[in-house]
N, C-alpha and C positions, 0 to 999 in steps of 0.2 A: 752308704746305700740307704736311701729312704724308701719306705714302703707306705702305701696308702692305708688308710684305716680299714678299708674292706679287705685288703690283702692280709693285714695283721690279724683281723678277726678270723679269716679263713684258715690261716696257719695255726692260730690258737685252737680253733675248733678241731682241726686235724690232730694236733698234739693231744688234746683231751680225749679224743676218740681212741687213740692208740693206747692210752693209759687205762681205759675202762676194761674190766674183765667181763666176760659173758656171764649172764645170770645163770645160776644153777637152780633147777626146779626144786621147790621145797620138798617134793616127794622123795628126793634122793640126796638132798644136801645134808652135810654133817656139820654141826655147830660145836664150837669149843665153849668153854665156860664164859669167856669174854663176850662172845656173840650172843649167848643166851642172856647174859647180864644186860647187854644193850637192848635186846628184845623186851626184857622184863622191866627195864628202867631201874635196875638195881646195881649195886656195887658187885663186882665179880667175887669178892670175898664172901659176901652174903649168899650168893648163889652156891658157891663151893661148899661153904660150911653149914648152911641152914636149909638149902633146898635140894641140892643134888644128892644129899645123904638120906633123904626121906625114902621110905620103902616104896611109895607110890610114884616116885620120879622115874622117868624112863632109864633103862639100863644103859650103862656106858658101853661104847665100842672102843676097844683098845687094839689098834693096829700093831703088828709086830715091828719091833725095832732092834737094832743090834745091841743097844744098851739094855733093852728089856723094860725100859721105863717110858712107856707110851703115854702121851697126853690123852686123857679121856675125850672122846667125841660123842655127840648125841645126835640121833636122827631128828632133824628139824621138825618133820611132820609129827613125830611122837611128842616132842616138847610142846608144840602148839596145841595138840590134843589134850595134853596134861593141863596146860594153863586153862583151856576152855572148860575142862571138867570141874574147875573150881569157881565157875560163875555162879553167883547167887541165884537161887530159885525165887520166883515171885509168888 
């Protein structure tokens, strides 16, 4: 069964649309260390070991789990504000 180029493009666009997740507003989004590292353009290990442990870094949110070992999450808006607070003053 042959399909035209325009049919192929339409099917491809439809498939891509189904894979996309809806955007979560930054005011309520929760980021993990990997996402924060991507935002900061740093290695996740650097964020975990050198930044997230700073007293000024936003406090972690730990959702309850059966094992009791919840991965720390951080309010995206608070992380962005923390980053912006370190901008050099002129």
